[in-house]
C-alpha positions as CSV (number, residue, x, y, z in Angstrom):
1,M,5.0,-6.6,8.2
2,Y,2.6,-4.8,5.9
3,C,3.2,-1.9,3.5
4,S,0.7,-0.5,1.0
5,F,1.1,2.0,-1.7
6,Y,-0.9,3.8,-4.4
7,L,0.3,4.7,-7.9
8,R,-1.4,7.5,-9.8
9,K,-0.2,9.3,-12.8
10,G,3.5,8.7,-12.1
11,V,3.3,9.6,-8.4
12,A,3.6,7.1,-5.6
13,Y,1.8,7.6,-2.3
14,V,3.3,5.5,0.5
15,P,1.8,5.8,4.0
16,T,3.2,4.4,7.2
17,T,1.0,1.5,8.0
18,A,0.1,1.0,11.7
19,K,-1.5,-2.0,13.3
20,T,-4.3,-1.2,15.7
21,E,-4.8,-2.9,19.0
22,A,-7.8,-4.6,17.4
23,G,-5.6,-6.1,14.8
24,Y,-6.4,-4.2,11.7
25,W,-4.2,-2.0,9.5
26,L,-4.5,1.8,9.4
27,A,-2.6,4.2,7.3
28,I,-0.9,6.9,9.3
29,E,1.7,9.7,9.1
30,P,4.3,10.1,7.8
31,V,3.3,9.6,4.2
32,D,5.8,9.8,1.4
33,V,4.6,11.3,-1.9
34,A,7.0,11.5,-4.7
35,P,7.1,11.3,-8.6
36,V,8.5,7.9,-9.6
37,A,9.7,7.7,-13.2
38,N,11.0,4.1,-12.8
39,P,10.7,1.1,-10.5
40,E,14.0,1.9,-8.8
41,A,12.5,5.2,-7.5
42,L,9.4,3.3,-6.1
43,Q,11.6,0.6,-4.6
44,R,13.5,3.3,-2.6
45,L,10.2,4.8,-1.3
46,L,8.9,1.2,-0.3
47,L,12.2,0.5,1.6
48,K,11.9,3.8,3.5
49,A,8.2,2.9,4.5
50,I,9.2,-0.7,5.4
51,A,12.1,0.6,7.6
52,R,9.5,2.8,9.6
53,G,7.9,-0.5,10.6
54,N,4.4,-1.0,11.7
55,P,3.7,0.8,15.0
56,V,0.9,-0.4,17.2
57,V,-1.7,2.3,17.8
58,K,-4.9,2.5,19.9
59,T,-8.1,1.3,18.0
60,P,-10.1,4.4,17.1
61,S,-13.6,4.4,18.2
62,R,-16.4,4.8,15.6
63,Q,-17.0,8.3,16.9
64,N,-13.4,9.4,16.6
65,F,-12.2,7.4,13.6
66,P,-9.8,9.7,11.7
67,P,-10.5,10.6,8.1
68,P,-8.2,8.7,5.6
69,V,-4.6,10.1,6.0
70,M,-4.2,9.9,2.3
71,Q,-7.0,12.4,1.7
72,R,-4.6,15.2,2.6
73,Y,-2.1,14.0,0.0
74,C,-4.2,13.0,-3.0
75,G,-4.7,16.5,-4.3
76,M,-8.3,15.9,-5.5
77,K,-11.7,17.0,-4.3
78,S,-12.4,13.7,-2.7
79,F,-10.5,10.7,-1.6
80,S,-12.9,8.3,-3.3
81,A,-12.2,10.1,-6.6
82,F,-8.5,9.5,-6.0
83,E,-9.0,5.8,-5.3
84,R,-11.1,5.3,-8.5
85,T,-8.1,6.5,-10.5
86,A,-5.2,5.0,-8.6
87,A,-3.7,1.5,-8.3
88,L,-3.4,0.1,-4.9
89,W,-0.7,-2.5,-4.0
90,A,0.5,-4.2,-0.8
91,I,3.4,-6.2,0.5
92,S,2.7,-8.4,3.6
93,V,4.1,-11.3,5.5
94,R,1.9,-14.4,5.7
95,D,2.6,-18.0,6.4
96,D,6.3,-17.5,6.5
97,S,6.3,-15.7,3.1
98,Y,6.3,-12.3,1.6
99,V,3.3,-11.7,-0.5
100,I,3.0,-8.9,-3.1
101,Y,-0.5,-8.2,-4.5
102,P,-2.6,-5.6,-6.1
103,W,-6.0,-4.7,-4.7
104,R,-9.2,-4.4,-6.9
105,R,-12.6,-3.1,-6.4
106,S,-15.1,-5.7,-5.2
107,T,-18.1,-6.3,-7.3
108,Q,-19.7,-8.3,-4.4
109,Y,-19.1,-5.6,-1.7
110,R,-20.2,-2.4,-3.4
111,G,-16.7,-1.2,-4.5
112,A,-14.8,-2.0,-1.4
113,W,-11.1,-2.9,-1.9
114,E,-10.3,-6.6,-1.9
115,E,-7.0,-8.5,-2.5
116,N,-6.5,-9.8,-6.1
117,Y,-5.4,-13.2,-5.2
118,E,-5.0,-14.3,-8.8
119,H,-2.2,-11.8,-9.3
120,R,-0.2,-12.1,-6.2
121,T,3.5,-13.0,-6.0
122,V,4.8,-15.2,-3.1
123,L,8.4,-15.0,-2.1
124,P,10.3,-16.9,0.6
125,L,10.8,-15.1,3.9
126,T,14.5,-15.5,3.3
127,T,14.3,-13.0,0.4
128,P,16.2,-9.9,1.1
129,L,13.8,-6.8,1.6
130,E,15.5,-5.0,-1.2
131,D,14.5,-7.8,-3.6
132,V,10.9,-7.9,-2.2
133,A,10.6,-4.0,-2.7
134,R,12.2,-4.3,-6.1
135,Q,9.7,-7.0,-7.3
136,A,6.7,-5.1,-5.8
137,A,7.9,-1.9,-7.7
138,E,8.5,-3.7,-11.0
139,R,5.1,-5.5,-10.7
140,A,3.3,-2.2,-10.0
141,F,5.0,-0.5,-13.0
142,N,4.4,-3.4,-15.4
143,E,0.7,-3.4,-14.4
144,K,0.4,0.3,-14.8
145,N,2.0,0.2,-18.3
146,A,0.2,-2.9,-19.5
């Protein structure tokens, strides 16, 4: 299971995340975009995206790689400008645990996104999804308002 989401100026952007046949994650339609005034509103969006699951899709070739699905929803001139001003978070399953973590811009790889391991939260796989989504929403809101 993998779910990522952006927060920017009180709006959450939560795409469906597919797994390609090659094994990497790709944001696809549908994308939920909604104002979120509190963690509870974000939690509901996260649960909706998690319920959609992670469909498996064909791996796009380099020649027909789709533009970022989020570009259509960001409402800005460029997707890179959106990413510079948004916070990116993810929830994934690893080693029989749920892991909640923010992403950050890499200094080593010319601004590419990388997991921020120092700020991750690890929960047992027995944790109900409602609690996982709640903790992710609360963490993202606390970071945003810190």
